[in-house]
N, C-alpha and C positions, 0 to 999 in steps of 0.2 A: 504494500500500500504506500502511496506517495504521501509525503508531508504536505501540510497545507500550502506552504510556499511553492513547493515543486508542482503541486496541482495547479496553482494559479499561473505559474510560468508556462506549463504545458497548455493550459487553456488559452492563454494569450497567443502562443505560437500557432496553435491550430486555427484559431479564429482569424488571425492576421494572414496566415498562409492561404486560407480559404478565400479571403477577399482579394489578395494581391498576386497569388501564384509566384511569390518571391520568397527566398529563404529569409528567415527573420533573425536580425542581428541582436546582440546583447543590448546595444543602445536603444533599438526600437522597443525591445521588451521592457526596458526601464521606463520608457516614455508611456507605455500603455498600462503598466501595472498600477493598481490602486493602493499599493503599499510602498513605503519608503525602504529601499534596499540598494546596496551599492552594486556597481557594475561587476565588480569582482565576484560578489556572491552570486549574481545572475549567471556569470560564466561558469562558476563551479557547479551550480545546480543544473545548468544546461548540460555540462559534461557528464554529470551523474545520470541524468535522464537519457543521454545518449548511450552510456554504458549499460543501462537497464533496457535498452532497445525501444524506448518510447520516442526517441528522436533519431534523425539521420543527418549527417553533415554532408553538404554538397561540395564537391571539389572546386567548383567555380566560384564559390562564395564563402565568406566567413560565417554566414548565418546557418541556421538549422531548419529542418522541415520535419513534420510528423511522420512517423512510420505507421505501418498497419496497426501495431500494438498501441501506438499513441492515439490514433483515431478511435480504436476500440475503447480505450479507457475514457476518452472524451465523450463518446456516445453513451457509455454505460454509467458514467459518474459525474460528468461536468456539463453536459449539454443543458441549456436552459431555453425556455420558450419566451418570446416577447409577448406582451399583451397585444393581441391583434385588434385592429380597429373594428368596432361593431358594424360600421358601414360596409367594411369588406365582406363581412359575413352576410349582410343583407343583400349586397350586390351579387355575391355568389349564389345565394338562394334564388334570386330572380333570374339569373342566367341559367342555372342548372335545371330549373323546373319549367322552362319555356316549352320543352318538348314532352311534358308529361312527368309523372311521378314514378315510373318504373325504375327500379334501382339500376338496371342495366343501362338505360338511357342516361341516367344521371352520371354514372361512372364514366361513360364515353365522353360526356361533356367535361367532367371534372378532370379527366386525364389530359385533355388539351390545355386546360387552364394551368394545371400543375406543371406540365412540361414547359410552358412559356415562362413561368415564374422561376422554376428551378434550373432551367437549362439542362434538363434530363429527358431522355426518351421515356415515354410512358407506354406500358404494355397492359392491355386489358384482356384477360383470359377468362372466358366463360365456360363453365363445365355444367352441362345440364344433365339431370338424371330423373327419369320417370320413376317416381316413388312407388308405383305399383308394379314395376317390371320385376318378373320372377324367373328363376331357372325352372323349366318344366321337365327337361329330360337331358341326360348325359349318356351318350353312346360311344362304344369303342369298336372300331373297325380295323381289322388286320389287313394291311395292303400288300405286304410282302414279308420276307423273312427279316428284313431290316427296318421296315417302316410300318407305323400304325397311325391311325387318325382318331382323334377324339372330337366328337361333335356335340356342341352345346346348343340346345333349343330353348329359346326364351318365350315368355308369355305373349309377346307382341308378334310372334311368328319368325323373328330373326333367328338365323342359324349361323353359328360360328364354328370354324374348323381349325384344329390345331394338330400339326404333324409332330410325331415323336420318332426319334431315331432309336431303334431297339438295341443299338450297340451301347447306348448310354443307360437305357432303362429296359428291363425285361418285360415281355408281354404279360407275364404273370403278375409282376408288381403293378403294372399299369392297370390291369383288370381289377386287382384288389383296391387300388386307389379310387377307381371310378365307382366301384360299389359303395365305398365309404362316402364319397362325395354325394352319390345319389341318395343314400339313406339319410344323410344329414342335411342336405342343401336343396333338394328338389322342393319346389313350392315355397322357397324362402325368398323374400324380396332382395334384389341385388344390393340395395343400400345396407342390408343387415349382414351380408356375407362376410365382410371384413371382421366384424365382431364375433361371428359364429365360428370363424376358422380356428380360433383357439381351442374349441371343443374337439376339432378333428385332428389337430397336430399330434397329441399323445398317441392316438390309435395308429396313425400313419408311421410314427417314429418306431413303434415296436413291431410293425408288420411289413414295412416296405423299405427296401434299400433306395438310396438317393431320393428320399421322400421330399427333401427341400427343393430339389429341381422340379419335381412334379407339382408341388404346392405353389412354387413361384410361377410356373408356367400357367397353371390353372387360374391363379389370381390375376395375372397380367391379362389373360384372355377375357375373363369376366369383366374386369374393370374397363376394358375397351368399349363396353356398352355405354359408358359415359361419353357424350359428345362434347368435344371441346372446340371452341372458336377463339382465335386470337387476333387482336388488332394492335398494330404498332403505330403510335402517333408521336410526332414531335422530334423526329430524327434530326431535322435541320436545327432545332434548338440545341440539341446535344453537341452538334458539330461546331457551335460557337466557342466551345471550350478548347483552348490551345492544345490540350493533351491529345486531341484527336487529329492533329495535323500529321501524326505518324500513321502512314497508310497501313502498315502491318498491324498496329494496335487497333485501328478502326475495323479492319477485316475480322479480327478476333471477336470484337464486341458485337458486330453485326451477326456473326455466326452464332454466338451464344443467345442473342435475342431471337433469332429465327428458330433455333432448335430447343430453347429452354422450355421445360414443362414445370412451372412453379408448383403445381399440385403434388409433384413427386417428392419434393424435399422441404415443403413448407408445412410445419407441424402446427396445426391450428386447434386450439381448444375453445369451445364455445360454452358460455354459461347457459343455464336452463332457458333463459329468455332469448338465446341466440343473438344477443346484441353486443357481446363483449368482443371488441376488436383488438387484435394484437398487431403491432407493427414490428417487423423483423428487419434488421439491418445487417448486411453481409459486406465485408470490406476486404479488398485486395485478395491476398492468398487464402482467405476464408472461402472464396468462391472457387478459385483455381490458381495453381502456381503460374499458369500462363497469363493470368489476368490480374497481376499485382497492382495495377493502377486503376482498377475499376471498383465501383460500389453499386450495391443493389439495396433499395429500400422498398418493402412491399407489405401489403395487408390483404387478407382474405375476408370476404363477406359472404355469409351463408344466406341463401334465399330459398323460397319454396321450390323453385325450379332446379336448384343445385347450388353451385358456388361461383363467385366471381373474384378473381385475383387482380389487384392493381399493383403493378410492379414498376418502379422507377429505376432506370439504369443510367449511370453517369460516371464521371471521373471519381477517383478516390478523394480528390480535393473538392468535394461537394459540400454545400451548406446543409449538413445533416439536421440541424435545428429547424431550418425552414421547411425541408422536405417532410419531416415528421409532423411539424405543426400544421402544414397544409393538409396532409392526409387526415390528421385528427379533426381538423375543421370540416373537411368534406364528410367524414363519418358522422360528426356531430349534426351536420345539416340533414344527412340521410336518416339517422335514427332518432335525432332529437335528444341525445344523451351525451354525457361526457364519457370518454373512453381512455383506456390505459395503453401505455407504450410498453414494449419489451425490447 
């Protein structure tokens, strides 16, 4: 844990670097600190923060910049929200609800506004799930000595097919697995299968080899019944950040935005009234070793039709306070409640 003075120095450096994209010198830190401290003390504390990997020193400058660890500490412990203007909230309300009150329409509008204000690309991912959709039948068909097919028939008439290589899984084990699935999951709503799978796992574990592979393939196939739609807005806003003058870096960011599936790795816990919104922030290497200069801020909102994810993608040097506050404000407008960050 940092001392109070070290935390204040780190906060000043992060805030100033976010604004200027320039390494922050000891002299500038002294000017911005709201406590009286010598430049020598600032240099010593900055050196200590660098040794602790909260700061990095740029070779072209005498100043320092935040590391991923420094940004993480800032987001978790130092980030503050400004009191937003009530007129901003009212203006946002009037803009967002011009096209109706459906949460999906509101989020599409909100993503454009947030992108313009934060200079981040906004991604709205909708995942719709028919709450009445059920698994009606699971069949196993042997195709050859090395291949077998498992067919899933759903209550809406949809049929899904999954091929299995019998070099990896024996036909006998596959047959046992299908019987267990059929006994426990037929006529079960798809939305409940993820919860019920814990009842199946012990039985599979004791009777089937490679049960994890079978279970994973089964779940992946069933969860594909959820229809996802993704919309990316505000790419030009993100490109205003100098970090994306690097073509290789931009290509990597575009690739992750086009291929990312936020629902796969965003763990959302809803309260009983389904209005508790969590905001998750991922920074630099927390996303990928190849994306050390990128940040992602996102939230998921559950609706009667499924879930909608609002994801912001931008440079690591982003105004995390502004991004979190705007998402909070949008959620407050949608639900009429105050919400928590994470």
